[in-house]
Every structure is written in structure tokens, then in C-alpha cells.
N, C-alpha and C positions, 0 to 999 in steps of 0.2 A: 879329270877330277870327278869323283863320285859325289853327287849332291843328294843322294837318296838317304833316307833314314828309316828306321823300323819303329812302329808303334805297337804297343801291346794293349789289347782291349779284352775285358772279360765279358762274355756273352753266353747266353744259354746255348747248349749244343744244338737243340732243335732249330733255334733261330738261325744259327750259323749254317747248318745243313740246308735249311730251306732257302736261305739267301744264296748259297752256293748253287743250288739247283736253278734259281732264277737267273743268276749270272751266266751259268753254263748254257741255259736256253737262249741267251742273247749272244753267245759266243765269247763270253768274257770270263776272266777269273774273278774271284771275290776281291782280290787285291786291286784289280783294275776298276771294278765297280766302286769300291770305297774311295780310291784315288779320284775317280771322276766326280763323285759326289762332293768330296772335299774341295776339289777345284771349283765346282759350281758354287759352293758356299763362299769361297774366297772371292770369286768373280762378281757374284750378285750381292754379297754381304747379307744374304738371307738364309735362314734355316727353315726349310719346308718339310714338315712331317705330315703324313697322311695315314689315317686309320679308317677303314671302311665302317660306316655306320650300320648298326643292326636295325632291321625293320621293326617297327612297333606292331603289336597285335592288331591295332586299329588299321594301320596301313596295309598289313597282310590281308585283312578282311575286305578292305576297299578294292584291293587288286583282285582278289578272288571274285568279288561281286562284279567287277567290270569284265573279267574274263568270262564269267557265266553269261552276262548280257551280250558280249561279243559273240559267243558261241551260239546263243539263241537268236541272233539277228536283231537284237533290240537297239543296237547302235548303228549309226550311219556308216556307209562304206567309205573307203578312202577316195579322195578326189584328186584329179591331176590338174584341174583348172577351176577358177572362180565361178565361171558360168554354170558348170555342172553342179557345183555346190549350191549356188543360189536357186537353181531349178529344183533341186532336191528339197530345199527349205520350203518352197512354195507348195509342195505336195500336201 
């Protein structure tokens, strides 16, 4: 007995092609990826959507400032233990 069905969804061509590339890189078909996501929604009763947040100009500036300080040696080195960290603070 075949319990499968077909759904039809309108989606931008670029989104579909990009999603197919992502699925393929994981060794999946787009159909398998969509199926897995829908199964997850059913199992968890949650819909989780993620969109990357863009950095603000202020954050980009702070990161650039930190990277410059790091390159100039103005920030402390990494530590592997607390004793070295405390000794460095006392300098």
C-alpha cells in the first residue's frame, strides 16, 4: 500500500536551486530534505526558521578595532590555565 503523497509548492527558482545544492552537499535530495524537516515539525510541534543577522556598521567597527589591537599586540595572549592568566594580570 502506497502511503506517499505529492505536494506542490511555489518557490523562487534561485531559492530552490540553492536549497538543492545544500541538500546535495549533505548527500540528500531536496525531497528528502523537505521530508525530514516536515517530520521534525510533526515530532517537535515546533517551526524553527533561521535567518542570518547582518552586522551593523557599529559592530563591524568594533571588530575592526579589536583586530587592529590584536595585531598590534595591545590585547593579552591566550591562556591555557588560570595561574598564567593571574600572573599576567599582576604585571
